DSSP file (Angstrom, degrees, kcal/mol; ACC not computed):
  #  RESIDUE AA STRUCTURE BP1 BP2  ACC     N-H-->O    O-->H-N    N-H-->O    O-->H-N    TCO  KAPPA ALPHA  PHI   PSI    X-CA   Y-CA   Z-CA
    1    1 A M    >         0   0    0      0, 0.0     3,-1.7     0, 0.0     0, 0.0   0.000 360.0 360.0 360.0 102.7    9.9    9.1   -1.2
    2    2 A K  G >   +     0   0    0      1,-0.3     3,-1.6     2,-0.2     4,-0.1   0.804 360.0  67.5 -60.5 -32.0   12.2    6.3   -2.4
    3    3 A E  G 3  S+     0   0    0      1,-0.3    -1,-0.3     2,-0.1     3,-0.2   0.747 108.8  38.3 -61.3 -22.6   11.5    4.2    0.7
    4    4 A L  G X  S+     0   0    0     -3,-1.7     3,-1.4     1,-0.1    -1,-0.3  -0.170  73.4 130.8-120.1  38.6    7.9    3.8   -0.5
    5    5 A D  T <   +     0   0    0     -3,-1.6    -1,-0.1     1,-0.3    -2,-0.1   0.577  69.8  58.5 -73.5  -6.9    8.6    3.4   -4.2
    6    6 A R  T 3  S+     0   0    0     -3,-0.2    15,-3.9    47,-0.1     2,-0.6   0.550  85.9  89.7 -94.2  -9.8    6.4    0.3   -4.4
    7    7 A I  E <   -A   20   0A   0     -3,-1.4     2,-0.4    13,-0.2    13,-0.2  -0.789  60.5-176.9 -90.6 121.7    3.3    2.1   -3.1
    8    8 A T  E     -A   19   0A   0     11,-2.6    11,-3.0    -2,-0.6     2,-0.5  -0.916  19.0-161.1-123.3 147.4    1.3    3.7   -6.0
    9    9 A I        +     0   0    0     -2,-0.4     8,-0.1     9,-0.2     5,-0.1  -0.974  20.3 162.9-128.4 115.9   -1.8    5.8   -6.1
   10   10 A D    >   -     0   0    0      7,-0.5     3,-2.3    -2,-0.5     6,-1.0  -0.985  36.2-144.1-136.2 120.8   -3.7    5.9   -9.4
   11   11 A P  T 3  S+     0   0    0      0, 0.0     4,-0.2     0, 0.0     6,-0.1   0.719 103.3  57.0 -57.9 -19.3   -7.3    7.2   -9.6
   12   12 A E  T 3  S+     0   0    0      3,-0.1     2,-0.5     2,-0.1     3,-0.1   0.535  99.0  67.6 -88.7  -7.4   -7.8    4.5  -12.3
   13   13 A V  S X  S-     0   0    0     -3,-2.3     3,-1.5     1,-0.2    -3,-0.4  -0.961 122.0 -20.4-120.2 121.1   -6.8    1.6  -10.1
   14   14 A C  G >  S-     0   0    0     -2,-0.5     3,-1.9     1,-0.3    -1,-0.2   0.849 117.6 -65.1  53.1  39.9   -8.8    0.5   -7.1
   15   15 A L  G 3  S-     0   0    0      1,-0.3    -1,-0.3    -4,-0.2    -3,-0.1   0.780  96.9 -56.6  56.7  30.0  -10.6    3.9   -7.0
   16   16 A G  G <  S+     0   0    0     -3,-1.5    -1,-0.3    -6,-1.0    -2,-0.2   0.537  94.8 147.4  83.3   5.9   -7.3    5.6   -6.1
   17   17 A Q    <   -     0   0    0     -3,-1.9    -7,-0.5    -4,-0.3    -1,-0.3  -0.435  62.6 -90.5 -69.4 149.7   -6.6    3.6   -3.0
   18   18 A P        -     0   0    0      0, 0.0     9,-2.5     0, 0.0    10,-0.5  -0.441  56.8-178.6 -61.2 128.9   -2.9    3.0   -2.3
   19   19 A T  E     -AB   8  26A   0    -11,-3.0   -11,-2.6     7,-0.3     2,-0.7  -0.749  32.9 -97.0-124.5 172.3   -1.8   -0.2   -4.1
   20   20 A I  E >  S-A    7   0A   0      5,-2.2     3,-2.6    -2,-0.2     5,-0.3  -0.844  95.3 -29.5 -95.1 116.5    1.3   -2.3   -4.5
   21   21 A R  T 3  S-     0   0    0    -15,-3.9    -1,-0.2    -2,-0.7   -14,-0.1   0.771 116.3 -60.9  49.2  34.9    3.2   -1.5   -7.7
   22   22 A G  T 3  S+     0   0    0    -16,-0.3    -1,-0.3     1,-0.2   -15,-0.1   0.476 104.5 131.3  76.8   0.3    0.0   -0.6   -9.5
   23   23 A M  S <  S-     0   0    0     -3,-2.6     2,-0.3     2,-0.2    -1,-0.2  -0.321  75.4-104.1 -77.1 168.5   -1.5   -4.0   -9.0
   24   24 A R  S    S+     0   0    0     -5,-0.1     2,-0.6    -3,-0.1    -1,-0.1  -0.111  90.6 106.9 -87.8  38.7   -5.0   -4.4   -7.7
   25   25 A I        -     0   0    0     -5,-0.3    -5,-2.2    -2,-0.3    -2,-0.2  -0.966  63.0-148.0-115.5 112.3   -3.7   -5.4   -4.3
   26   26 A T  B  >  -B   19   0A   0     -2,-0.6     4,-1.6    -7,-0.2     3,-0.3  -0.410  20.8-122.4 -83.4 156.0   -4.3   -2.6   -1.9
   27   27 A V  H  > S+     0   0    0     -9,-2.5     4,-2.6     1,-0.2     5,-0.2   0.885 113.9  59.4 -58.0 -39.2   -2.1   -1.6    1.0
   28   28 A S  H  > S+     0   0    0    -10,-0.5     4,-2.4     1,-0.2    -1,-0.2   0.853 100.4  54.5 -63.6 -34.3   -5.2   -2.0    3.2
   29   29 A V  H  > S+     0   0    0     -3,-0.3     4,-2.0     2,-0.2    -1,-0.2   0.941 110.8  45.9 -62.3 -46.2   -5.6   -5.7    2.1
   30   30 A I  H  X S+     0   0    0     -4,-1.6     4,-2.4     1,-0.2    -2,-0.2   0.920 112.4  50.5 -63.0 -43.4   -2.0   -6.4    3.2
   31   31 A L  H  X S+     0   0    0     -4,-2.6     4,-2.8     1,-0.2    -1,-0.2   0.894 109.6  50.6 -62.9 -39.4   -2.4   -4.5    6.5
   32   32 A K  H  X S+     0   0    0     -4,-2.4     4,-1.7     2,-0.2    -1,-0.2   0.879 110.0  50.5 -65.6 -37.3   -5.6   -6.5    7.3
   33   33 A L  H  <>S+     0   0    0     -4,-2.0     5,-2.3     2,-0.2     4,-0.2   0.927 113.2  45.0 -65.8 -44.5   -3.8   -9.8    6.6
   34   34 A V  H ><5S+     0   0    0     -4,-2.4     3,-1.8     1,-0.2    -2,-0.2   0.933 113.3  50.1 -63.3 -46.3   -0.9   -8.8    8.9
   35   35 A A  H 3<5S+     0   0    0     -4,-2.8    -1,-0.2     1,-0.3    -2,-0.2   0.810 105.4  58.6 -63.3 -29.4   -3.4   -7.6   11.6
   36   36 A G  T 3<5S-     0   0    0     -4,-1.7    -1,-0.3    -5,-0.2    -2,-0.2   0.492 126.1-100.2 -79.3  -3.3   -5.2  -10.9   11.3
   37   37 A G  T < 5S+     0   0    0     -3,-1.8    -3,-0.2     1,-0.3     2,-0.1   0.479  70.0 148.6 102.5   2.7   -2.1  -12.7   12.2
   38   38 A M      < -     0   0    0     -5,-2.3    -1,-0.3    -6,-0.2     2,-0.1  -0.462  41.0-131.4 -70.5 142.5   -0.8  -13.9    8.8
   39   39 A T     >  -     0   0    0     -2,-0.1     4,-2.4     1,-0.1     5,-0.2  -0.432  24.2-106.8 -84.5 165.6    2.9  -14.2    8.5
   40   40 A T  H  > S+     0   0    0      1,-0.2     4,-2.7     2,-0.2     5,-0.2   0.924 122.5  53.4 -57.0 -44.4    4.9  -12.8    5.6
   41   41 A R  H  > S+     0   0    0      1,-0.2     4,-1.8     2,-0.2    -1,-0.2   0.905 108.8  48.5 -58.5 -43.5    5.4  -16.3    4.3
   42   42 A E  H  > S+     0   0    0      2,-0.2     4,-2.2     1,-0.2    -1,-0.2   0.896 111.7  49.2 -65.8 -40.1    1.6  -17.0    4.3
   43   43 A I  H  X S+     0   0    0     -4,-2.4     4,-2.4     1,-0.2    -2,-0.2   0.925 110.7  49.8 -65.3 -44.0    0.8  -13.7    2.6
   44   44 A L  H  < S+     0   0    0     -4,-2.7     6,-0.2     1,-0.2    -1,-0.2   0.839 111.2  49.9 -65.1 -32.4    3.4  -14.4   -0.2
   45   45 A K  H  < S+     0   0    0     -4,-1.8    -1,-0.2    -5,-0.2    -2,-0.2   0.890 113.6  44.9 -70.5 -39.4    1.9  -17.9   -0.6
   46   46 A A  H  < S+     0   0    0     -4,-2.2    -2,-0.2     1,-0.3    -1,-0.2   0.813 126.8  30.9 -73.1 -30.7   -1.6  -16.5   -0.9
   47   47 A Y    ><  +     0   0    0     -4,-2.4     3,-2.3    -5,-0.2    -1,-0.3  -0.718  69.1 176.7-128.3  78.8   -0.4  -13.7   -3.3
   48   48 A P  T 3  S+     0   0    0      0, 0.0    -1,-0.1     0, 0.0    -4,-0.1   0.678  76.0  67.7 -62.9 -17.0    2.5  -15.1   -5.3
   49   49 A E  T 3  S+     0   0    0      2,-0.0     2,-0.2     0, 0.0    -5,-0.1   0.626  88.6  86.3 -76.3 -11.7    2.8  -11.8   -7.3
   50   50 A L    <   -     0   0    0     -3,-2.3     2,-0.3    -6,-0.2    -3,-0.0  -0.492  66.1-150.3 -85.1 158.4    3.9  -10.0   -4.2
   51   51 A E    >>  -     0   0    0     -2,-0.2     3,-1.2     1,-0.1     4,-1.2  -0.875  30.8-107.6-121.8 158.7    7.5   -9.8   -2.9
   52   52 A E  H 3> S+     0   0    0     -2,-0.3     4,-2.0     1,-0.3     3,-0.4   0.872 118.9  58.7 -54.4 -39.9    8.6   -9.5    0.7
   53   53 A E  H 3> S+     0   0    0      1,-0.2     4,-2.6     2,-0.2    -1,-0.3   0.802  98.1  61.2 -62.4 -28.8    9.6   -5.8    0.1
   54   54 A D  H <> S+     0   0    0     -3,-1.2     4,-1.9     2,-0.2    -1,-0.2   0.917 106.6  44.7 -62.3 -42.8    6.0   -5.1   -0.9
   55   55 A I  H  X S+     0   0    0     -4,-1.2     4,-2.0    -3,-0.4    -2,-0.2   0.912 112.3  51.9 -68.3 -42.5    4.8   -6.1    2.6
   56   56 A V  H  X S+     0   0    0     -4,-2.0     4,-2.4     1,-0.2    -2,-0.2   0.930 111.6  46.8 -58.5 -46.5    7.5   -4.2    4.3
   57   57 A Q  H  X S+     0   0    0     -4,-2.6     4,-2.8     1,-0.2    -1,-0.2   0.851 107.0  57.0 -69.2 -32.8    6.6   -1.0    2.4
   58   58 A A  H  X S+     0   0    0     -4,-1.9     4,-2.0     2,-0.2    -1,-0.2   0.921 110.5  45.1 -61.0 -42.0    2.9   -1.5    3.1
   59   59 A L  H  X S+     0   0    0     -4,-2.0     4,-2.3     2,-0.2    -2,-0.2   0.899 112.7  50.2 -68.0 -40.8    3.8   -1.5    6.8
   60   60 A K  H  X S+     0   0    0     -4,-2.4     4,-2.6     2,-0.2    -2,-0.2   0.901 109.4  52.3 -63.0 -39.8    6.1    1.5    6.4
   61   61 A Y  H  X S+     0   0    0     -4,-2.8     4,-2.6     2,-0.2    -2,-0.2   0.921 109.3  49.0 -62.5 -44.1    3.4    3.4    4.6
   62   62 A A  H  X S+     0   0    0     -4,-2.0     4,-1.7     2,-0.2    -1,-0.2   0.904 111.7  49.3 -62.5 -40.9    0.9    2.7    7.4
   63   63 A A  H  X S+     0   0    0     -4,-2.3     4,-0.6     1,-0.2    -2,-0.2   0.914 111.0  50.0 -64.0 -41.9    3.4    3.9    9.9
   64   64 A W  H >< S+     0   0    0     -4,-2.6     3,-1.0     1,-0.2     6,-0.3   0.913 109.0  51.9 -62.3 -43.5    4.1    7.1    7.9
   65   65 A L  H 3< S+     0   0    0     -4,-2.6    -1,-0.2     1,-0.2    -2,-0.2   0.845 109.3  50.0 -62.9 -32.7    0.3    7.8    7.6
   66   66 A S  H 3< S+     0   0    0     -4,-1.7    -1,-0.2    -5,-0.2    -2,-0.2   0.551  93.1  97.9 -85.4  -5.1   -0.1    7.5   11.3
   67   67 A S  S X< S-     0   0    0     -3,-1.0     3,-1.1    -4,-0.6    -3,-0.0  -0.365  84.9-116.8 -78.9 162.8    2.8    9.9   12.1
   68   68 A E  T 3  S+     0   0    0      1,-0.2    -1,-0.1    -2,-0.1    -4,-0.1   0.722 111.9  62.3 -68.1 -20.9    2.3   13.5   12.9
   69   69 A K  T 3  S+     0   0    0     -5,-0.1    -1,-0.2     2,-0.0     2,-0.1   0.548  75.6 117.2 -84.4  -7.8    4.3   14.4    9.8
   70   70 A A    <   -     0   0    0     -3,-1.1    -5,-0.1    -6,-0.3    -6,-0.0  -0.366  39.7-179.8 -66.7 137.1    1.8   12.8    7.4
   71   71 A K        -     0   0    0     -2,-0.1    -2,-0.0     0, 0.0    -3,-0.0  -0.963  37.3 -90.0-132.2 150.3    0.1   15.2    4.9
   72   72 A P        -     0   0    0      0, 0.0    -7,-0.0     0, 0.0     0, 0.0  -0.289  38.0-124.1 -59.7 143.9   -2.4   14.4    2.2
   73   73 A I        -     0   0    0     -3,-0.0     2,-0.2     1,-0.0    -3,-0.0  -0.818  26.4-131.2 -89.3 115.8   -0.9   13.5   -1.2
   74   74 A P        -     0   0    0      0, 0.0     2,-0.6     0, 0.0     7,-0.0  -0.472  14.9-149.6 -70.1 135.9   -2.4   15.8   -3.7
   75   75 A L    >   -     0   0    0      6,-0.2     3,-1.0    -2,-0.2     2,-0.2  -0.930  12.8-137.1-107.2 120.5   -3.7   14.1   -6.8
   76   76 A K  T 3  S+     0   0    0     -2,-0.6     3,-0.1     1,-0.2     0, 0.0  -0.548  82.3  13.1 -78.7 139.1   -3.5   16.2  -10.0
   77   77 A G  T 3  S+     0   0    0     -2,-0.2     2,-0.5     1,-0.2    -1,-0.2   0.554  91.8 126.3  79.4   8.8   -6.5   16.1  -12.3
   78   78 A V    X   -     0   0    0     -3,-1.0     3,-2.1     1,-0.0    -1,-0.2  -0.878  65.8-116.0-103.0 129.1   -8.9   14.5   -9.9
   79   79 A V  T 3  S+     0   0    0     -2,-0.5    -3,-0.0     1,-0.3    -1,-0.0  -0.395 100.8  16.2 -62.3 130.9  -12.2   16.2   -9.2
   80   80 A G  T 3         0   0    0     -2,-0.1    -1,-0.3     1,-0.0     0, 0.0   0.391 360.0 360.0  87.1  -2.0  -12.4   17.3   -5.6
   81   81 A A    <         0   0    0     -3,-2.1    -6,-0.2    -6,-0.1    -2,-0.1   0.467 360.0 360.0 -90.9 360.0   -8.6   16.9   -5.0
């Protein structure tokens, strides 16, 4: 899904939680900051390694997960997946 090409899932990074571009910044951290009232500008100041598109894609990913069309992403080579 090209629209979410900045969202990565790697069992070796943050216990397989969705992260931004393989960094140790999870989608959930960004969502909690937005939900807490931080603006994009404030988030980018707090996390200078992020780009505005990272925040946009984190929100798109959350919207996708909450839709009826969302299906689990199979992880190859992970025990229990």
